[in-house]
C-alpha positions as CSV (number, residue, x, y, z in Angstrom):
1,M,-17.2,11.1,-20.5
2,W,-14.6,9.3,-22.5
3,A,-11.3,11.1,-23.2
4,T,-9.5,10.9,-26.6
5,P,-6.0,9.6,-26.8
6,A,-4.8,13.1,-27.7
7,K,-6.4,14.5,-24.5
8,L,-4.8,11.8,-22.4
9,R,-1.4,12.5,-23.9
10,A,-1.8,16.2,-23.3
11,K,-2.5,15.6,-19.6
12,G,0.6,13.4,-19.4
13,I,-1.3,10.2,-18.6
14,V,0.9,7.1,-18.6
15,G,-0.7,4.0,-20.1
16,M,0.1,0.4,-19.4
17,N,2.3,-0.1,-22.5
18,R,4.5,2.9,-21.7
19,R,4.7,1.9,-18.0
20,N,5.7,-1.7,-18.9
21,I,8.3,-0.9,-21.6
22,R,9.7,2.6,-20.7
23,Y,9.8,2.3,-16.9
24,I,9.3,-1.2,-15.5
25,G,11.2,-2.9,-18.3
26,R,14.0,-0.4,-18.4
27,Y,14.5,0.2,-14.6
28,N,13.5,-3.0,-12.9
29,R,15.8,-5.9,-13.3
30,R,13.8,-9.1,-13.3
31,R,16.1,-11.0,-11.0
32,L,15.1,-8.5,-8.2
33,Y,11.4,-9.1,-8.5
34,P,11.4,-11.9,-5.8
35,L,12.4,-9.3,-3.3
36,V,9.0,-7.6,-3.6
37,D,6.8,-10.4,-4.8
38,D,7.4,-12.3,-1.6
39,K,6.3,-10.3,1.4
40,L,8.4,-12.3,3.8
41,K,11.6,-11.5,1.8
42,T,10.5,-7.9,1.7
43,K,10.1,-7.8,5.5
44,L,13.4,-9.4,6.2
45,L,15.1,-7.1,3.8
46,A,13.5,-4.0,5.3
47,Q,14.7,-5.1,8.8
48,Q,18.3,-5.2,7.4
49,H,17.9,-1.7,6.0
50,G,16.3,-0.2,9.1
51,I,12.9,0.4,7.4
52,T,10.0,0.0,9.8
53,T,7.4,-2.7,9.1
54,P,4.6,-4.3,11.2
55,A,6.1,-6.7,13.7
56,L,6.3,-10.4,12.6
57,I,4.5,-12.7,15.0
58,G,5.4,-15.8,13.1
59,T,5.0,-17.8,9.9
60,I,3.3,-21.0,8.9
61,T,5.0,-22.9,6.1
62,T,3.4,-26.4,6.2
63,Q,0.0,-27.9,6.7
64,F,1.4,-29.7,9.8
65,G,2.5,-26.3,11.2
66,I,-1.2,-25.2,11.3
67,K,-1.4,-27.1,14.6
68,Q,0.8,-24.5,16.2
69,L,-1.6,-21.6,15.4
70,E,-3.4,-21.7,18.8
71,V,-0.1,-21.4,20.7
72,L,1.3,-18.8,18.3
73,L,-1.8,-16.5,18.6
74,A,-2.4,-17.0,22.4
75,D,-0.8,-13.7,23.6
76,H,-2.0,-11.5,20.8
77,P,-5.4,-9.7,21.1
78,G,-5.3,-8.7,17.4
79,F,-3.3,-9.8,14.4
80,V,-3.2,-9.9,10.6
81,I,-2.7,-13.1,8.5
82,K,-1.6,-12.6,4.9
83,P,-0.1,-14.7,2.1
84,A,3.5,-14.0,1.3
85,K,2.9,-14.1,-2.4
86,G,-0.6,-12.6,-2.5
87,S,-1.6,-9.5,-4.5
88,G,-4.4,-7.0,-4.6
89,G,-5.2,-7.6,-0.9
90,K,-6.4,-11.1,-1.6
91,G,-6.2,-13.5,1.3
92,I,-5.6,-10.9,4.0
93,L,-7.5,-11.7,7.2
94,V,-7.6,-9.0,9.9
95,I,-8.6,-9.9,13.5
96,E,-9.2,-6.9,15.6
97,R,-9.8,-8.6,18.9
98,C,-10.4,-12.0,20.4
99,D,-11.6,-13.8,23.5
100,S,-11.2,-17.3,24.8
101,A,-13.3,-18.8,22.0
102,H,-13.9,-16.3,19.2
103,F,-11.9,-14.0,16.9
104,Y,-13.6,-10.8,15.7
105,K,-13.0,-9.1,12.3
106,P,-13.3,-5.3,12.1
107,S,-16.9,-5.8,10.7
108,G,-17.8,-7.6,13.9
109,A,-18.1,-11.0,12.2
110,E,-17.1,-13.8,14.6
111,L,-14.7,-16.6,13.7
112,I,-13.5,-19.6,15.6
113,L,-10.1,-21.2,15.6
114,T,-11.2,-23.7,12.9
115,D,-12.0,-20.8,10.6
116,I,-8.5,-19.3,11.1
117,E,-6.9,-22.7,10.5
118,R,-8.9,-23.2,7.3
119,H,-7.9,-19.8,6.0
120,V,-4.2,-20.5,6.7
121,S,-4.6,-23.9,4.9
122,N,-6.0,-22.1,1.9
123,I,-3.0,-19.7,1.9
124,L,-0.5,-22.6,2.0
125,S,-2.2,-24.3,-0.9
126,G,-1.7,-21.2,-3.1
127,L,-5.3,-20.1,-3.3
128,Y,-4.3,-16.4,-3.1
129,S,-0.7,-16.5,-4.5
130,L,0.5,-15.3,-7.8
131,G,0.2,-18.2,-10.2
132,G,-1.4,-20.4,-7.6
133,T,1.9,-21.7,-6.3
134,P,2.3,-23.0,-2.8
135,D,2.7,-20.2,-0.3
136,V,3.6,-19.2,3.2
137,A,1.3,-17.6,5.7
138,L,2.6,-14.5,7.5
139,I,1.2,-13.5,10.9
140,E,1.8,-9.8,11.8
141,A,1.0,-7.6,14.6
142,L,-2.2,-5.5,14.2
143,I,-1.7,-2.0,12.9
144,H,-3.3,0.7,15.0
145,F,-3.8,3.4,12.4
146,D,-3.3,7.1,13.3
147,E,-6.4,8.6,15.0
148,A,-6.2,11.5,12.5
149,F,-7.8,9.2,10.0
150,A,-10.8,8.0,12.1
151,D,-13.3,10.0,10.0
152,Y,-11.9,8.8,6.7
153,S,-12.1,5.0,6.9
154,Y,-14.8,2.3,7.3
155,E,-13.8,-0.8,9.1
156,G,-10.3,-0.9,7.6
157,V,-6.8,0.6,7.7
158,P,-6.2,3.4,5.3
159,D,-2.9,3.1,3.4
160,I,-0.7,5.4,1.3
161,R,0.7,4.4,-2.1
162,V,3.8,6.3,-3.1
163,I,5.3,5.7,-6.6
164,I,9.1,5.8,-6.4
165,F,11.1,6.4,-9.6
166,R,14.9,6.2,-9.4
167,G,14.6,6.8,-5.7
168,Y,12.3,9.9,-6.0
169,P,8.8,9.9,-4.7
170,V,6.8,11.2,-7.8
171,M,3.2,10.7,-6.9
172,A,1.1,9.6,-3.9
173,M,-2.4,8.8,-2.9
174,M,-4.3,7.6,0.2
175,R,-6.7,4.7,-0.2
176,L,-9.7,4.8,2.1
177,S,-11.9,1.8,2.8
178,T,-15.7,2.1,2.5
179,A,-18.8,-0.1,3.2
180,V,-18.9,-0.9,-0.5
181,S,-15.3,-2.1,-0.5
182,D,-16.0,-4.3,2.5
183,G,-13.5,-2.4,4.7
184,K,-10.7,-3.0,2.2
185,A,-8.5,-0.3,0.7
186,N,-8.9,-1.6,-2.8
187,L,-10.0,1.0,-5.4
188,H,-11.5,-1.6,-7.8
189,Q,-13.8,-2.8,-5.0
190,G,-15.0,0.7,-4.2
191,A,-12.4,2.2,-1.9
192,I,-11.7,6.0,-2.3
193,G,-8.5,7.2,-3.8
194,V,-7.3,10.6,-2.6
195,G,-4.5,12.2,-4.4
196,L,-1.9,13.8,-2.1
197,D,0.3,16.8,-2.6
198,I,3.9,15.6,-2.6
199,G,4.9,18.9,-1.1
200,S,2.7,18.9,2.0
201,G,0.8,15.6,2.3
202,S,-2.6,17.4,1.9
203,A,-5.5,16.1,-0.3
204,V,-5.7,17.5,-3.8
205,H,-8.3,15.3,-5.5
206,G,-10.6,12.3,-4.8
207,V,-12.2,9.5,-6.8
208,Q,-14.4,6.5,-6.2
209,F,-15.3,4.2,-9.0
210,N,-13.4,6.5,-11.4
211,R,-15.7,9.5,-10.5
212,R,-14.9,12.6,-8.6
213,C,-15.6,12.3,-4.9
214,N,-15.4,15.1,-2.3
215,H,-16.8,13.4,0.8
216,H,-16.4,9.9,2.3
217,P,-19.7,8.1,1.5
218,D,-20.0,6.5,4.9
219,T,-18.7,9.2,7.3
220,N,-19.7,12.2,5.1
221,H,-16.3,13.8,6.1
222,A,-14.9,16.2,3.6
223,L,-11.8,14.8,1.8
224,A,-10.4,18.4,1.5
225,D,-9.7,18.3,5.2
226,L,-7.4,15.2,4.9
227,Y,-3.8,15.8,5.8
228,I,-1.1,13.3,6.4
229,P,1.0,13.9,9.6
230,N,4.7,12.9,9.6
231,W,4.6,13.4,5.8
232,Q,8.3,14.0,5.3
233,P,9.4,11.0,7.4
234,L,7.0,8.9,5.4
235,L,8.5,10.1,2.1
236,L,12.0,9.4,3.4
237,L,11.0,5.9,4.4
238,A,9.4,5.3,0.9
239,A,12.4,6.8,-0.9
240,G,14.8,4.5,1.0
241,C,13.1,1.5,-0.6
242,Y,15.1,2.3,-3.8
243,E,18.4,1.5,-2.1
244,M,16.8,-1.5,-0.3
245,T,15.6,-3.2,-3.5
246,G,17.6,-1.8,-6.4
247,L,14.3,-1.5,-8.3
248,G,14.0,1.8,-10.2
249,Y,10.2,1.9,-10.5
250,I,8.1,0.6,-7.6
251,G,5.0,1.3,-5.6
252,T,5.4,1.5,-1.9
253,D,2.4,0.9,0.3
254,M,2.7,2.7,3.6
255,V,0.7,3.1,6.8
256,L,0.8,5.5,9.7
257,D,0.7,3.7,13.0
258,R,-0.3,5.7,16.0
259,H,2.6,4.2,18.1
260,H,5.3,3.6,15.6
261,G,4.7,6.3,12.9
262,P,5.3,5.6,9.2
263,M,5.6,1.9,8.4
264,L,6.1,-0.1,5.1
265,L,3.4,-2.6,4.4
266,E,4.6,-4.0,1.1
267,L,6.2,-3.2,-2.3
268,N,5.0,-3.6,-5.8
269,A,7.3,-3.9,-8.8
270,R,4.3,-3.4,-11.2
271,P,2.2,-0.6,-9.5
272,G,-1.1,0.3,-11.1
273,L,-1.9,3.5,-12.8
274,T,-5.1,4.6,-11.1
275,I,-3.0,6.8,-8.9
276,Q,-3.2,9.3,-11.8
277,M,-6.9,9.4,-11.6
278,A,-6.7,9.9,-7.8
279,N,-4.5,12.9,-8.4
280,G,-6.3,14.3,-11.5
281,E,-2.8,14.5,-13.1
282,G,-0.6,12.3,-15.3
283,L,2.7,10.8,-14.3
284,K,4.7,11.5,-17.4
285,P,5.8,15.1,-16.7
286,R,7.1,14.0,-13.3
287,L,8.8,10.9,-14.6
288,D,10.4,12.9,-17.5
289,C,11.7,15.4,-14.9
290,I,13.3,12.7,-12.7
291,E,15.0,11.0,-15.7
292,Q,17.0,14.3,-16.1
293,Q,18.2,14.2,-12.6
294,P,21.7,13.0,-11.7
295,A,22.2,9.6,-9.9
296,G,23.7,9.3,-6.5
297,R,21.7,11.8,-4.5
298,P,20.8,10.6,-0.9
299,P,17.2,10.1,0.0
300,A,16.9,13.3,2.0
301,E,18.0,15.4,-1.1
302,R,15.7,13.4,-3.4
303,V,12.7,14.1,-1.1
304,A,13.5,17.8,-0.8
305,F,13.8,18.0,-4.6
306,V,10.3,16.6,-5.3
307,Q,8.7,18.5,-2.5
308,Q,9.8,21.7,-4.1
309,Q,9.4,20.6,-7.7
310,F,6.0,18.9,-7.6
311,A,4.2,20.8,-4.8
312,R,0.7,21.9,-5.8
313,R,-2.3,23.7,-4.3
314,S,-5.3,21.8,-3.1
315,A,-8.0,21.2,-5.8
316,L,-10.7,19.8,-3.5
């Protein structure tokens, strides 16, 4: 059913115009955008600020450099190749394992070195970049996601989006890949969005294709059982991205690695608004609350504040 504008306002739903003008335009200085629009710059900046990210195996910057791929990948049983300036998960190639002649995607599809080289060549030509500009290919170590999520994902790594406003984590959701989404954690392609209680990291609401969802369609596991371990360290890591970038309104994409704990995947200076649907709640009341808070609080105090202020009981 369609909701009227009055009902959306009553629920505190933030629309695109308000997001762009009131929050992004007001709190994000445009000169800082390259820090998050370029994944390589983000990774190097994170290293300087002690924020954990997947290990960088190497980069390919020229078509001539593609000849070095075989040597670069030789000692890595799994890896991820992504465009530095890509968006929406486009151009990301995940290789779960490989042997002497083949590379295997999580789906089991087989690739050969020529396929990998062609993919990198497409990245360099700007096929997946913002505006189609020439790009750089990043090769990162494979993420081994926490086993606690084995029943909640289909051939992909589940990630956690946290909206950070003036350094405060205000809303979070986990994105779970499905067969329909082709193993990608992209809500528009059919992944599941599960709203998370800021206070505890437990599930509060789930949606797929903008409709209420209580079970994973492929594993049939109840979303109500979903709980994020190491929740407070994850929020602290996300909150620290405010000091790292200087951007007041950002989306942080996080992952829980079974060996390294919470890690930052990437940042977004224009985060989408579907996180409100995943939570069954609007952003505006929380953003209004944070605008009234004093500046200068350290990350730990900011996290403690939102965990007390925005905690809610499970609705699943």
